[in-house]
C-alpha positions in Angstrom: 0.0 0.0 0.0 2.8 2.4 0.8 4.5 1.7 -2.5 1.3 2.3 -4.3 0.9 5.6 -2.6 4.4 6.6 -3.5 3.8 5.5 -7.1 0.6 7.5 -7.3 2.5 10.6 -6.3 4.9 10.1 -9.2 2.1 9.3 -11.8 1.9 12.8 -13.2 -0.5 14.1 -10.5 0.2 17.6 -9.2 1.8 18.3 -5.8 -0.5 19.6 -3.1 0.8 21.8 -0.2 -1.6 23.0 2.5 -0.8 25.9 4.8 -2.8 25.0 7.9 -3.7 27.4 10.6 -5.6 27.2 13.9 -7.8 30.3 13.2 -8.2 33.2 10.8 -5.4 35.8 11.0 -2.4 33.6 11.8 -0.7 34.5 8.5 -1.4 31.5 6.2 -1.9 33.6 3.1 1.2 35.7 3.9 3.3 32.5 4.3 1.9 31.0 1.1 2.8 34.2 -0.8 6.3 34.4 0.7 6.9 30.8 -0.3 5.6 31.6 -3.8 8.0 34.5 -4.2 10.9 32.3 -3.2 9.7 29.7 -5.8 9.6 32.4 -8.5 13.1 33.5 -7.7 14.1 29.8 -8.1 12.8 29.9 -11.6 9.4 28.2 -11.0 6.4 29.4 -13.1 4.0 30.7 -10.4 0.5 32.1 -10.9 -2.2 33.2 -8.6 -5.5 31.5 -9.1 -7.2 33.4 -6.2 -5.8 35.1 -3.2 -7.8 37.1 -0.6 -5.6 39.9 0.9 -8.5 41.5 2.8 -6.8 44.9 2.4 -3.7 44.0 4.3 -0.9 46.1 2.9 1.9 43.6 3.8 0.0 40.8 2.1 -0.8 42.9 -1.0 2.9 43.7 -1.3 3.7 40.0 -1.8 1.2 39.7 -4.6 3.2 42.2 -6.8 5.4 40.5 -9.3 3.3 37.3 -9.5 1.1 36.5 -12.5 -2.5 37.0 -11.3 -5.0 35.1 -13.4 -8.2 37.2 -13.8 -11.2 36.0 -11.9 -14.5 35.2 -13.6 -17.6 37.1 -12.7 -20.7 35.1 -11.8 -24.2 36.8 -11.5 -26.0 35.9 -8.3 -29.1 37.6 -6.9 -28.7 41.0 -8.6 -25.0 41.1 -7.8 -21.8 39.9 -9.4 -19.5 37.5 -7.5 -15.9 37.0 -8.4 -14.7 33.4 -8.4 -11.5 31.6 -9.5 -11.4 30.9 -13.2 -10.6 27.2 -13.4 -10.6 27.0 -17.2 -8.2 29.9 -17.4 -5.8 28.2 -15.0 -6.0 24.9 -17.0 -5.3 26.8 -20.2 -2.4 28.8 -18.6 -1.1 25.6 -16.9 1.6 27.1 -14.6 3.9 24.9 -12.6 2.5 26.2 -9.3 -0.9 27.9 -8.7 -1.9 29.6 -5.5 -5.5 28.9 -4.4 -6.6 30.6 -1.1 -9.3 29.4 1.2 -9.6 25.7 0.2 -13.0 25.3 2.0 -14.7 28.0 0.1 -18.1 27.3 -1.4 -18.3 28.4 -5.1 -21.1 30.5 -6.5 -24.2 28.6 -7.9 -23.6 27.7 -11.5 -19.9 26.9 -11.1 -18.5 23.6 -12.4 -17.9 22.3 -8.9 -19.8 23.3 -5.7 -16.6 23.5 -3.6 -13.2 25.0 -4.2 -11.4 21.8 -3.0 -13.0 20.1 -6.0 -11.5 22.7 -8.3 -8.1 21.9 -6.7 -8.6 18.2 -7.3 -9.1 18.9 -11.0 -6.0 21.1 -11.1 -3.9 18.3 -9.4 -5.3 15.7 -11.9 -4.1 18.0 -14.7 -0.5 17.9 -13.3 -0.5 21.4 -11.8 1.1 21.9 -8.4 -1.2 23.7 -5.9 -0.5 25.7 -2.8 -3.6 26.4 -0.7 -4.7 27.6 2.8 -7.3 26.4 5.3 -8.1 26.6 9.0 -8.4 23.6 11.3 -12.2 24.2 11.8 -12.7 23.3 8.2 -11.4 19.7 8.6 -14.5 17.5 8.2 -13.6 15.1 11.0 -13.0 17.9 13.4 -16.0 20.0 12.5 -18.1 18.9 15.5 -15.1 19.1 17.9 -14.6 22.7 16.9 -18.3 23.5 17.2 -18.3 22.1 20.7 -15.4 24.4 21.6 -16.4 27.6 19.9 -20.2 27.2 19.9 -20.0 28.1 16.2 -20.9 25.6 13.5 -18.7 25.9 10.4 -20.7 24.9 7.3 -17.8 24.9 4.9 -15.6 21.7 5.4 -12.9 19.8 3.5 -12.9 16.0 3.5 -10.0 14.4 5.4 -9.1 12.4 2.3 -8.1 15.7 0.6 -5.9 16.6 3.5 -4.3 13.2 3.7 -3.5 13.3 0.0 -1.4 16.4 0.4 2.3 15.8 0.0 3.1 18.7 2.4 1.3 20.3 5.3 2.9 23.4 6.7 1.5 24.6 10.1 1.4 28.3 10.3 1.3 28.9 14.1 0.7 32.0 16.2 0.3 32.2 19.9 -3.2 33.3 21.2 -1.8 36.5 22.6 -0.2 37.5 19.4 -3.3 36.7 17.4 -5.5 38.7 19.7 -3.1 41.6 19.4 -3.4 41.3 15.6 -7.2 41.3 15.9 -7.1 44.4 18.2 -4.8 46.1 15.7 -7.3 45.6 12.9 -5.0 43.2 10.9 -7.6 40.4 10.8 -10.4 40.7 8.3 -13.8 40.2 10.1 -17.1 40.6 8.4 -19.2 43.1 10.3 -22.2 40.7 10.2 -20.2 38.3 12.2 -18.7 40.6 14.7 -20.5 39.2 17.8 -19.7 35.6 16.7 -16.1 36.4 16.2 -15.9 38.2 19.5 -16.9 34.9 21.1 -14.7 32.9 18.8 -11.5 34.8 19.4 -11.2 34.0 23.1 -7.8 32.8 24.6 -9.4 29.5 25.6 -10.9 28.8 22.2 -7.6 29.8 20.4 -5.5 27.6 22.7 -7.9 24.6 22.0 -7.9 25.2 18.3 -4.1 25.6 18.3 -3.8 22.2 20.0 -6.1 20.6 17.4 -4.0 22.0 14.6 -0.8 20.8 16.1 -2.2 17.3 16.7 -3.7 17.1 13.2 -0.3 18.1 11.7 1.5 15.6 14.0 -0.8 12.8 12.9 -0.1 13.6 9.2 3.7 13.7 9.9 3.4 10.4 11.7 1.5 8.8 8.9 4.1 10.0 6.4 6.8 8.5 8.5 5.0 5.1 8.7 4.4 5.1 4.9 8.1 5.8 4.3 9.1 3.0 6.6 6.7 0.6 5.0 7.6 1.6 1.4 11.3 1.1 2.1 10.7 -2.1 4.1 12.1 -0.5 7.3 11.1 -2.6 10.2 11.8 0.1 12.8 11.6 1.4 15.3 12.7 4.9 14.3 13.3 7.1 17.4 11.7 10.2 15.9 9.8 10.2 19.2 10.6 8.2 22.3 8.2 5.5 23.5 8.9 3.6 26.7 7.4 0.1 27.1 7.5 -1.7 30.5 6.8 -5.4 30.8 4.4 -6.2 33.7 4.6 -9.7 35.1 3.4 -11.4 38.3 6.7 -10.6 40.2 6.2 -8.3 43.1 9.3 -6.2 42.3 7.6 -5.0 39.1 6.1 -2.1 41.1 9.6 -0.7 41.2 9.9 -1.5 37.5 6.8 0.5 36.7 8.1 3.5 38.7 11.5 3.3 37.0 9.8 3.3 33.6 7.8 6.3 34.6 11.0 8.2 35.6 12.6 7.1 32.3 9.7 8.4 30.3 9.9 11.7 32.0 13.6 11.9 31.4 13.2 11.2 27.7 9.9 13.2 27.4 8.4 10.0 26.0 5.0 8.3 26.0 4.7 5.4 28.5 3.0 2.0 27.9 2.6 -0.9 30.4 2.2 -4.2 28.7 1.2 -7.5 30.2 1.3 -10.8 28.2 -1.4 -13.2 29.3 -0.1 -16.7 28.7 -2.1 -19.9 28.8 -0.6 -20.7 32.2 -3.3 -20.5 34.9 -2.2 -18.0 37.5 -3.1 -18.3 41.2 -5.4 -15.6 42.6 -2.5 -13.9 44.4 -0.6 -13.5 41.2 -3.6 -12.1 39.4 -4.1 -9.6 42.1 -0.4 -8.7 41.9 -0.6 -8.1 38.1 -3.8 -6.0 38.5 -2.2 -3.9 41.2 0.8 -3.2 38.9 -1.4 -2.3 36.0 -3.4 0.1 38.2 -0.2 1.7 39.4 1.0 2.1 35.8 -2.4 3.7 34.8 -2.3 6.0 37.8 1.2 7.2 36.7 -0.2 8.1 33.3 0.7 4.9 31.3 -1.4 3.4 28.5 -2.2 0.0 29.9 -2.4 -3.0 27.4 -3.0 -6.7 28.0 -2.6 -9.2 25.2 -2.7 -13.0 25.1 0.5 -14.7 24.1 2.7 -17.7 24.4 6.3 -16.6 24.1 6.6 -13.5 26.2 9.8 -12.2 24.7 8.6 -12.6 21.1 5.1 -11.1 21.8 6.7 -8.1 23.6 9.0 -7.5 20.6 6.2 -7.9 18.1 4.2 -5.3 20.0 7.2 -3.0 20.4 8.0 -3.0 16.6 4.3 -2.5 15.6 4.0 0.5 18.0 7.4 2.1 17.3 8.7 1.5 20.8 12.2 2.8 21.4 12.9 1.7 25.0 11.9 -1.6 26.7 12.1 -1.9 30.5 12.0 -5.5 31.9 12.8 -7.1 35.2 15.0 -10.1 35.7 15.4 -12.4 38.7 19.1 -13.1 39.3 20.0 -16.7 38.5 23.5 -18.0 39.3 25.2 -21.3 38.6 23.6 -23.9 36.4 20.1 -22.2 36.7 21.4 -19.3 34.6 22.1 -21.7 31.8 19.1 -24.0 31.9 16.2 -21.8 33.1 14.5 -19.6 30.5 14.8 -15.8 31.1 12.5 -13.3 29.4 15.1 -10.5 29.9 17.8 -12.7 28.2 15.6 -13.5 25.3 14.7 -9.8 24.9 18.3 -8.8 24.8 19.1 -11.5 22.3 16.2 -10.6 20.0 15.8 -6.9 20.5 18.5 -5.8 18.0 18.3 -2.0 17.8 15.8 -1.5 20.7 17.5 -0.7 24.0 16.5 -3.1 26.8 16.7 -1.8 30.4 17.0 -4.8 32.8 16.4 -4.3 36.5 17.1 -6.9 39.1 14.8 -7.7 42.0 17.2 -7.8 44.9 16.4 -5.6 47.8 19.5 -3.5 47.2 18.6 -2.8 43.6 14.9 -2.4 43.6 14.9 1.0 45.0 17.7 2.6 43.1 17.2 4.8 40.0 20.0 4.1 37.5 20.7 6.4 34.6 18.9 5.3 31.4 21.3 3.4 29.2 21.2 0.9 26.4 22.2 -2.7 27.1 25.6 -3.9 25.9 24.4 -7.3 24.9 23.3 -7.5 21.3 22.9 -10.5 19.0 22.0 -11.1 15.4 18.3 -12.1 15.0 17.9 -15.9 14.8 15.9 -17.6 12.2 12.6 -18.3 13.9 11.6 -21.1 11.4 14.7 -23.1 12.1 14.8 -22.6 15.9 12.1 -25.1 16.8 13.6 -27.8 14.7 17.0 -27.2 16.1 15.5 -27.3 19.6 13.8 -30.5 18.7 17.1 -32.0 17.5 18.7 -30.9 20.7 16.0 -32.6 22.8 16.4 -35.9 20.8 20.2 -35.7 21.2 19.7 -35.2 24.9 17.4 -38.2 25.1 20.0 -40.3 23.1 22.8 -39.2 25.4 20.7 -40.2 28.4 19.9 -43.6 26.9 23.5 -44.3 26.1 24.6 -43.3 29.5 22.0 -45.5 31.2 22.3 -48.4 28.7 23.7 -50.8 31.3 20.6 -50.4 33.6 17.8 -49.7 31.1 16.2 -52.1 28.7 15.4 -51.2 25.2 11.7 -50.7 26.1 12.7 -48.2 28.9 14.9 -46.3 26.4 11.9 -46.0 24.1 10.0 -44.3 26.9 12.9 -41.7 27.1 12.5 -40.9 23.4 8.7 -40.8 23.8 9.1 -38.2 26.6 11.4 -36.2 24.3 8.7 -36.2 21.5 6.0 -35.1 23.9 8.2 -32.3 25.3 8.8 -31.1 21.7 5.1 -31.3 20.8 4.1 -29.3 23.9 6.8 -26.7 23.3 6.9 -26.3 19.5 3.8 -27.7 17.9 2.9 -30.3 15.3 5.7 -29.8 12.7 8.7 -30.0 15.1 7.1 -32.9 17.0 6.7 -34.9 13.7 10.3 -34.1 12.9 11.4 -35.1 16.5 9.5 -38.4 16.2 11.3 -39.2 12.9 14.7 -38.4 14.3 13.9 -40.3 17.5 12.9 -43.4 15.6 16.1 -43.3 13.6 18.2 -42.7 16.7 16.5 -45.4 18.6 17.0 -47.8 15.8 20.6 -46.8 15.2 21.8 -46.8 18.8 19.6 -49.3 20.7 18.1 -51.9 18.4 20.2 -54.8 17.2 22.1 -54.9 15.0 23.5 -51.7 16.6 24.8 -48.7 14.6 22.7 -49.7 11.5 19.3 -48.8 10.3 18.3 -52.5 9.8 15.4 -53.8 11.9 16.0 -57.5 12.7 13.3 -58.1 15.3 9.6 -57.7 14.4 9.0 -56.5 17.9 11.0 -53.4 17.2 8.7 -52.6 14.3 5.8 -52.5 16.7 7.8 -50.2 19.0 8.5 -47.8 16.1 4.9 -47.9 15.1 3.8 -46.7 18.6 6.4 -44.0 18.4 4.6 -42.7 15.4 1.2 -43.0 17.1 2.5 -41.0 20.1 3.9 -38.3 17.8 0.5 -37.9 16.0 -1.3 -37.6 19.4 1.2 -35.1 20.6 0.8 -33.1 17.3 -2.9 -33.0 17.7 -2.6 -31.8 21.3 -0.3 -29.1 20.1 -2.7 -28.1 17.4 -5.6 -27.9 19.9 -3.5 -25.7 22.2 -2.7 -23.4 19.3 -6.4 -23.2 18.3 -7.3 -22.3 21.9 -4.7 -19.6 22.0 -6.0 -18.1 18.7 -9.5 -18.2 20.0 -8.4 -16.5 23.2 -6.6 -13.8 21.2 -9.7 -13.3 19.1 -11.9 -13.0 22.2 -9.4 -10.5 23.6 -9.4 -8.5 20.3 -13.2 -8.3 20.3 -13.3 -7.4 24.0 -10.7 -4.7 23.5 -12.6 -3.3 20.6 -15.9 -3.3 22.5 -14.2 -1.5 25.4 -12.6 1.1 23.1 -16.0 1.6 21.3 -17.8 2.1 24.7 -15.2 4.7 25.6 -15.6 6.5 22.3 -19.4 6.6 22.7 -19.0 7.9 26.3 -16.9 10.8 25.0 -19.2 11.7 22.1 -21.8 14.4 22.6 -22.9 15.0 19.0 -25.5 12.7 17.5 -23.9 12.7 14.0 -20.5 11.8 15.4 -22.0 9.0 17.5 -23.9 7.5 14.5 -20.8 7.7 12.3 -18.7 6.0 15.0 -21.3 3.2 15.3 -21.5 2.6 11.6 -17.7 2.5 11.3 -17.3 0.1 14.3 -19.9 -2.3 13.1 -18.5 -2.3 9.5 -15.0 -2.9 10.8 -15.8 -5.7 13.2 -18.4 -7.6 11.1 -16.9 -6.8 7.6 -20.3 -5.6 6.2 -21.8 -2.4 4.8 -23.8 -0.4 7.3 -26.4 2.3 7.4 -28.1 3.9 10.4 -31.6 5.3 10.0 -33.5 7.6 12.4 -37.1 8.8 12.3 -37.6 11.9 10.3 -41.1 13.2 10.6 -43.4 10.4 9.4 -40.6 8.4 7.7 -37.0 7.3 8.1 -33.9 8.9 6.8 -30.3 7.6 6.4 -28.2 9.6 8.9 -24.9 7.7 8.7 -23.3 4.9 6.8 -20.1 3.1 6.1 -19.0 3.3 3.4 -20.4 6.8 3.4 -21.7 6.6 -0.2 -24.2 3.7 0.6 -27.8 4.6 -0.1 -31.1 2.7 0.0 -33.5 2.1 -2.9 -37.2 2.2 -2.4 -37.5 -1.5 -1.8 -35.0 -1.5 1.0 -36.5 1.6 2.5 -39.9 -0.2 2.6 -38.3 -3.1 4.5 -36.7 -0.5 6.9 -40.1 1.2 7.5 -41.7 -2.2 8.2 -38.9 -3.1 10.7 -39.3 0.3 12.5 -43.1 0.1 12.5 -43.3 -3.4 14.0 -40.0 -3.2 16.0 -38.8 -6.5 14.5 -35.9 -7.5 12.3 -36.7 -7.5 8.6 -34.9 -8.2 5.3 -32.1 -10.6 4.3 -31.8 -13.7 6.4 -34.8 -12.8 8.7 -38.3 -14.2 8.9 -39.8 -11.0 7.7 -39.5 -9.7 4.1 -36.5 -12.0 3.4 -36.4 -10.8 -0.2 -34.8 -7.5 0.7 -31.1 -7.1 0.0 -30.4 -5.5 3.4 -31.1 -6.7 6.9 -32.7 -4.2 9.2 -32.5 -4.5 13.0 -34.0 -2.1 15.5 -31.8 -0.6 18.1 -33.9 -0.4 21.3 -33.6 0.7 24.9 -36.1 0.3 27.7 -38.1 3.2 26.2 -38.4 1.5 22.8 -36.6 1.6 19.5 -34.3 4.6 19.0 -32.7 3.8 15.6 -32.5 1.2 12.9 -29.3 -0.4 11.7 -29.1 -1.9 8.2 -26.5 -4.5 7.1 -25.4 -5.7 3.7 -22.6 -7.7 2.2 -21.4 -9.2 -1.0 -20.9 -12.6 0.6 -23.5 -15.2 -0.5 -25.5 -17.1 2.1 -26.2 -16.1 5.6 -25.3 -12.5 6.4 -24.3 -13.1 10.0 -23.1 -16.1 11.9 -24.4 -16.7 15.5 -21.2 -15.3 16.9 -21.4 -12.2 14.7 -25.1 -11.7 15.7 -24.1 -11.8 19.4 -21.4 -9.3 18.6 -23.9 -7.1 16.7 -26.2 -7.2 19.7 -23.5 -6.0 22.0 -22.5 -3.2 19.7 -26.2 -2.3 19.1 -27.0 -2.2 22.8 -24.1 0.2 23.5 -25.1 2.4 20.5 -28.7 2.5 21.5 -27.9 3.6 25.0 -25.6 6.3 23.7 -28.2 7.5 21.2 -30.7 7.6 24.1 -28.3 9.5 26.2 -27.8 12.1 23.4 -31.6 12.4 22.9 -32.1 12.9 26.6 -29.4 15.5 26.7 -31.0 17.2 23.8 -34.4 17.1 25.4 -32.9 18.4 28.6 -31.3 21.3 26.7 -34.6 22.0 25.0 -36.3 22.1 28.4 -33.6 24.3 29.8 -34.0 26.7 26.8 -37.7 26.8 27.3 -37.3 27.5 31.0 -34.8 30.2 30.2 -37.1 31.7 27.6 -40.0 31.7 30.1 -37.6 33.4 32.6 -36.6 36.1 30.1 -40.2 36.6 29.1 -41.2 37.0 32.7 -38.3 39.4 33.3 -39.2 41.4 30.2 -42.9 41.7 31.2 -42.0 42.6 34.7 -39.4 45.1 33.6 -41.4 46.9 31.0 -45.0 46.6 32.3 -44.6 49.6 34.5 -42.4 51.6 32.1 -44.9 51.2 29.2 -48.0 51.7 31.2 -46.8 54.9 33.0 -46.3 57.0 29.8 -49.5 55.5 28.3 -51.4 56.5 31.4 -49.9 60.0 31.3 -50.8 60.4 27.6 -54.3 59.1 28.1 -54.8 61.4 31.1 -53.6 64.5 29.3 -55.6 63.7 26.2 -58.7 63.1 28.2 -58.2 66.4 30.1 -57.9 68.2 26.8 -61.0 66.5 25.4 -63.1 67.2 28.5 -61.9 70.5 29.7 -60.1 72.0 26.7 -62.5 75.0 26.5 -62.1 75.7 30.2 -58.3 75.7 30.2 -56.2 78.7 29.4 -53.4 78.6 26.9 -50.8 77.8 29.6 -52.8 74.8 30.8 -53.3 73.4 27.3 -49.6 73.9 26.5 -48.7 72.0 29.7 -50.9 69.1 28.8 -49.6 69.0 25.2 -46.1 69.1 26.5 -46.9 66.1 28.8 -48.3 64.2 25.8 -45.2 65.0 23.8 -42.6 64.1 26.4 -44.4 60.9 27.5 -44.8 59.9 23.8 -41.0 60.4 23.3 -40.4 58.4 26.4 -42.6 55.6 25.1 -40.9 55.8 21.7 -37.5 55.3 23.4 -38.7 52.2 25.2 -40.0 50.6 22.0 -36.8 51.6 20.1 -34.6 50.0 22.8 -36.6 46.8 22.5 -36.3 46.8 18.7 -32.6 47.5 18.9 -31.9 44.7 21.3 -33.9 42.3 19.1 -31.8 43.3 16.1 -28.6 42.8 18.1 -29.5 39.4 19.3 -30.6 38.3 15.9 -27.3 39.4 14.3 -29.2 41.6 11.9 -27.4 44.8 12.8 -25.0 45.9 10.1 -23.3 49.2 10.9 -22.4 51.5 8.0 -19.0 52.8 8.9 -17.9 56.2 7.6 -15.8 59.1 8.8 -17.8 61.0 11.4 -17.4 64.3 13.2 -17.5 63.4 16.9 -18.1 67.1 18.0 -21.1 67.3 15.8 -22.4 63.9 17.1 -21.9 65.0 20.7 -23.8 68.3 20.1 -26.6 66.4 18.5 -26.9 63.9 21.4 -26.9 66.8 23.9 -29.6 68.5 22.0 -31.8 65.4 22.0 -31.2 64.9 25.8 -31.7 68.6 26.6 -35.0 68.0 28.3 -33.7 65.2 30.4 -30.6 67.2 31.4 -32.4 70.5 32.0 -31.8 70.2 35.8 -28.1 69.3 35.5 -24.9 71.2 34.7 -23.6 70.1 31.3 -19.8 70.1 30.7 -18.6 69.5 27.2 -14.8 68.9 27.0 -13.4 68.6 23.4 -9.8 68.8 22.1 -9.0 71.6 19.7 -8.2 69.2 16.9 -10.3 66.0 16.8 -9.9 63.2 14.3 -12.8 61.6 12.4 -12.9 57.8 13.2 -14.8 55.3 11.2 -18.2 54.6 12.8 -21.9 54.6 12.2 -23.1 58.1 13.1 -26.7 57.1 13.8 -25.7 54.2 16.1 -23.0 56.2 17.9 -25.4 59.2 18.5 -27.8 56.7 20.0 -25.0 55.3 22.3 -24.2 58.9 23.5 -27.9 59.6 24.0 -28.4 56.4 26.1 -25.4 57.2 28.3 -26.6 60.8 28.9 -30.1 59.4 29.6 -28.6 57.0 32.2 -26.6 59.9 33.8 -29.8 62.0 34.0 -31.6 59.2 35.8 -29.1 58.6 38.5 -27.2 61.9 39.0 -28.9 64.3 41.5 -30.4 67.6 40.3 -27.8 70.4 40.1 -24.9 67.9 39.7 -22.5 67.9 36.7 -22.7 65.6 33.7 -19.5 65.6 31.7 -19.0 64.6 28.1 -15.3 64.4 27.5 -13.5 63.4 24.3 -9.7 62.8 24.2 -7.4 61.6 21.4 -4.1 59.8 21.3 -2.0 58.6 18.3 -4.0 55.3 18.0 -7.2 55.7 20.0 -10.0 58.1 20.6 -11.7 58.0 24.0 -15.2 59.2 24.8 -16.2 59.5 28.4 -19.6 60.3 30.1 -19.2 61.1 33.8 -21.9 61.8 36.4 -22.0 62.5 40.1 -24.6 59.8 41.0 -24.3 57.0 43.5 -21.8 55.1 41.4 -21.7 51.3 40.8 -22.0 48.7 43.6 -19.2 46.1 44.1 -19.1 43.8 41.0 -21.4 46.0 39.1 -18.9 47.1 36.4 -19.7 44.0 34.3 -23.4 43.5 35.3 -24.4 47.0 34.3 -24.3 46.0 30.6 -26.5 42.9 31.1 -30.1 43.0 29.8 -32.8 43.9 32.2 -30.3 44.7 34.9 -30.9 47.9 37.0 -28.3 48.0 39.8 -30.2 50.6 41.9 -33.7 49.3 41.5 -36.7 51.1 39.9 -38.9 54.0 40.9 -40.9 56.8 39.2 -37.8 59.1 39.2 -35.7 56.5 37.4 -37.9 54.8 34.8 -36.3 52.4 32.3 -36.3 48.8 30.9 -32.7 48.0 31.8 -31.8 47.8 28.1 -30.1 51.1 27.4 -26.6 50.2 28.5 -26.8 46.7 26.9 -27.7 48.4 23.6 -24.7 50.7 24.1 -22.3 47.7 24.5 -23.8 45.9 21.4 -23.6 49.0 19.2 -20.0 49.9 20.2 -18.7 46.4 19.7 -20.5 46.2 16.4 -18.5 49.2 15.3 -15.2 47.6 16.5 -14.9 49.6 19.7 -15.0 48.8 23.4 -17.0 50.2 26.3 -16.3 49.9 30.0 -17.8 51.2 33.2 -16.1 52.2 36.5 -16.5 54.4 39.5 -14.8 57.8 39.5 -11.6 58.2 41.4 -11.8 60.6 44.4 -15.4 61.7 43.9 -18.8 60.1 43.7 -20.3 58.9 40.5 -19.4 56.6 37.7 -17.7 57.0 34.3 -18.5 55.2 31.1 -15.6 55.0 28.7 -15.8 54.3 24.9 -12.5 53.5 23.1 -12.4 53.8 19.3 -9.6 53.2 16.8 -8.4 56.4 15.2 -8.8 56.2 11.4 -5.5 56.2 9.5 -4.9 58.8 6.9 -5.2 56.3 4.1 -8.5 54.8 5.4 -11.3 55.1 2.9 -13.9 57.7 3.5 -16.7 55.1 3.7 -16.6 51.4 4.5 -19.3 48.8 4.1 
C-alpha cells in the first residue's frame, strides 16, 4: 500500500501543499505568498488563481510580481460574484498555482460546488497547488470545533483531501499575538459576524484550536513516517519520538519496575506504555491480584495499559514494540546463578538477544537494587536475530540428542523398552513446546536414533526383530497424538486472542461513545465500528417526521433504494428485524434490525454484504447485539441531553419573558397613562383651560410619547442585536457634531443638570456609524440624567491619542456597587432598582455595548476616582490617513 501511494504521487498528478492554521489571521496567506515569491526566484512558473488579501498592505505587497489570473464574474441575486477561473488556469497551466481558502463554497452555476474540488481537477491536470485552510474546516474535526467555539462551520474539506497532500505546513501563532493582531485591525472580520467572532477569538478557544492544529499536523507527519518506513521495508523502530514500554509480570518487584519506567519516560519526554502478556498458564489468585495492582499503578502514573494473550513473552513483547514504534523496553530479571542461569529460561535474556536495535533496560529484583534509579542506558548485549523457522527444529534436534545421550549413559541399567520411553518423553516435550511440525520431525529423528543406537544390529538402520517394528509404530502414534494436542492448544490460543481483540474493541467503542456528545459523530462511529468488526456495509436510520432517513453509513456513499426503504419502514413500525436472512421480508437485499432501549426503538441499523449465504453467523449476531445495545444507550443519552437542553432553553425563555414583562410593564403603562390622562383632560376641559394649561398638557403628551418611543426603540434595537441583523455602516464622522446632536436630544432630560462638554481643539474623524453612535451617547446621557442628583454635573469628554479616541460620560450619582462594572451591561439589569424618578427597561446600556462592539470599539464602566459617580468609557480606533472615507 505504501509503495502504491508513492507510485501514485509520481504518476503525473500535481503536488498539493496546504498551509494550515488554527484560526483566521495567523498568517497563512502571507506565508503562502512568501513561499511563492521564493519559488519564483528559483525559476518556478508561479501564478495566482485566487488570493484574498483582505486589504492588508503587507500581504498585497507580496502579490506584486506574481502573475494573477483574472477572476471570472458570476451573477448571483442581482449582484456579481468574483470566483476563481478554473478554465483559465488549466489553459495557462503554470507549474504552481496559489488557491486561497480551500474550504470556500463556489457560487451557484460553477463547475464544482466546492473549491477543493477545483483543486482536485488542477492536481489531476498535473498542476502543483499551494492552498490555505483553517483547522475548523477539517471534516472530522467540525463537531469538535463546534463544541469548543459554539459556532458551527458549514464549509468543510474531507479528510481524504488533506491526507492526499504531500506537504502540510503549520502556520502557528500564539493566542496572545493573534488577539493583538485582531485588536490592531489586521484580521479581516465581516461586520455581520462581529459578535460571533468576539466569542470565537477568546484565549481558551484559540488555545484549544491551536492544539487541534498541532495534533492534526503531527498525525499527518506520523502517517508520512510510517508510509516511508513501509515503502522502504524498514522494520523500525525509528526514534523520531521516544516511546517507553514496561513489561508487567506477576513478580512483586515490578512495582519498582513501573516506577522506573515512569521516571525514564519523564527523562526522555516520552510516551509510556505498560504491557502484560497473558499466557495460557493458569495464574493463582494472588498472582492475578499482583498483576492487577501493577497495572493500576501504571495507569495512575499516566501509562497506557495494554494486556494481550501470548505464548512466548519475549517474542510477543518485541512484536508489540515493533508494531507500535517502541524505542525503549524496560524489563525485570530475577538473578540466576550457577547452572540455573544456563538452563532456566529468562525473558530478559531473550529480549536482549532478539531486540536488535531496541535498547532493553534490565532491573534486578534484589532488595538492594529495587529502590535505586540508575541512569537510562542501552544494554551492551546484542545479537543477530535468529531464524525463527529453524529454531524449533534445532531445539527438537537438541531434545532428541539429549534423550539419546541419556539412553546411552544408562544403557547398562535400562532395557530397550525403557529407552523408548525416554524418546517418547522427548517427543511429547517437543510437541508441547513447539507444535505439530517440530514434533513430527522429532519423532522421525527419535525413531532413527532409537533404531541406530539401541536396536540390534547396533549402529545400522536395519530392523531385525519384528517386535522393534511394533515399537517404532507406537512411536509414530505417540507423535500424532502429541501433534494433535499441540494443534488444539494453538487453536485455543488463537480463540483467546480473538476474544481479547473483540473485548478490547468493545471497550474502546464504549469509551468512544461515552466521550461523544454529538449525534452525528455517534452515528458515524457506530457505523464504522460495526462495519470494521463484522466486515459488512452499514447504514443507520433515524425517524424523520413520518418516515425514516439515512443519517450515517459506512462506506459513506451507501444509499437505499425504495424496496429496502420499505423493509426498513416495516422493521421500524413493528419493532422487528426484517430483510435478508430474517423471517420478515427476506427478499430485501439489506437486513434491518431495530436498536432499542427500555423506552423503545431509537434507531434502525441496516447491514449488507457481497458474501453469499447467511449474512451473520451466530457469533457475529451476538457481537452485533453487544454493539447495538451500546449504541442504543448512547443515542438515548444524546436524545435525553437534547431534550434536557430544550427544556432548559424553554425554561430560560420563560424566565426572560417574565423578566421582560416585569421590567417593561410599569415603564410602558406609565407613559401611556400620562398620555391618556392628558388627552382626556384636553378633550373634556379643553375649553375651560387657558393657553398655559393646554400647553402644559400638550407638553406632557409630547414628552411621554417620546419616552414611550425610546422604550420601544430599545426593545427593537436589542432584538436586532441578538438576531445578528445589525450591520453598521461605517464612515468618517465628526465626533463634535455627534456630541452636540446627542446633547440637544437629551436637553429636556438634562435640564436640571450642569452640562460640561470637553473637546480637544483638533479632533480626528474615526470610522463609525453616526446614527448608532449618536444613540449610544444619548443612552449614556439618559442614564446619567436618571441617577445623577439635580444640580450635579454631567460631563461629556473626548480625548485623542495617536492610536485611539476615547469618549467618556461622567456623572455625580451613587456610582456602581461592588461587582457592578460587568453586570451593568446585562439585559434587564438595574443595579439601583426602579422608581418613578428612574424609569427604564434595563436595556439602554446593553444596547450601548452591542452598538459599540459592532463598530469595532470597546465600552467599560467604572466608579470615578476621588469623587462620587461613575464614568462610562468608549474606546475607538483612530482612522489612519489612508483609510477610505466610507466602509461597508
